[in-house]
C-alpha positions as CSV (number, residue, x, y, z in Angstrom):
1,M,79.0,59.4,91.1
2,D,81.4,62.1,92.4
3,T,79.8,63.4,95.6
4,E,83.2,64.9,96.9
5,G,83.1,67.6,94.0
6,A,79.3,68.3,94.6
7,V,80.0,69.1,98.3
8,E,82.8,71.5,97.3
9,T,80.7,73.4,94.9
10,A,77.7,73.4,97.3
11,G,79.5,75.6,99.9
12,A,81.0,77.8,97.1
13,P,79.6,81.6,97.2
14,R,77.5,82.4,94.3
15,P,78.1,85.5,92.3
16,E,75.4,88.0,92.0
17,P,73.5,87.5,88.8
18,F,73.7,91.2,87.9
19,A,76.5,92.7,89.6
20,L,76.4,96.6,89.5
21,V,78.9,98.1,87.3
22,P,80.9,100.6,89.2
23,E,80.5,104.3,88.3
24,P,83.4,105.3,85.8
25,E,85.6,107.9,87.3
26,P,85.6,111.2,85.2
27,T,88.8,111.6,83.2
28,G,88.4,115.1,82.1
29,H,88.6,114.1,78.4
30,P,85.0,114.2,76.9
31,D,85.7,111.3,74.3
32,V,87.1,109.0,76.9
33,D,84.4,109.7,79.4
34,A,81.8,109.2,76.6
35,A,83.3,105.8,75.8
36,L,83.5,104.8,79.7
37,E,79.9,106.0,80.1
38,R,78.7,103.2,77.6
39,L,79.7,100.6,80.5
40,R,76.5,101.5,82.2
41,E,74.8,99.7,79.4
42,L,76.0,96.3,80.4
43,P,73.3,95.4,83.0
44,E,70.6,96.0,80.6
45,R,72.2,94.0,77.6
46,P,72.2,90.3,77.1
47,T,75.3,88.7,78.0
48,G,76.1,87.7,74.3
49,T,76.1,91.2,73.3
50,H,78.7,92.3,75.7
51,P,81.8,91.5,73.5
52,D,80.3,93.9,70.9
53,L,79.8,96.5,73.5
54,Y,83.5,96.2,74.8
55,D,84.8,96.2,71.3
56,G,82.9,99.6,70.7
57,I,84.4,100.9,73.8
58,H,87.6,99.8,73.1
59,Q,87.6,101.3,69.4
60,R,86.4,104.6,70.8
61,L,89.2,104.6,73.5
62,Q,91.8,103.8,70.7
63,E,90.5,106.7,68.5
64,A,90.5,109.1,71.5
65,L,94.2,108.1,72.4
66,A,95.0,108.5,68.7
67,Q,93.6,112.1,68.7
68,I,95.5,113.0,71.7
69,D,98.7,111.6,70.1
70,R,98.1,113.7,67.1
71,Q,97.4,116.8,69.2
72,D,100.6,116.3,71.1
73,A,102.6,115.9,68.0
74,G,101.4,119.1,66.5
75,S,102.3,121.1,69.5
């Protein structure tokens, strides 16, 4: 039995089980702020659903950036 490895992990700090999600900083862009606001859902959701939430946020941010690019191209 490897007792040396067990000693190393016994002294390691353990992360908090549900670390608080930091407050998103407002960006001033409503679509971006709405996407980032969804991060608040993480603590209430099972870990297995986090990838879907992140994917949805990523998609919304991509759409917001594409809209900004279209607006800039039209000016």
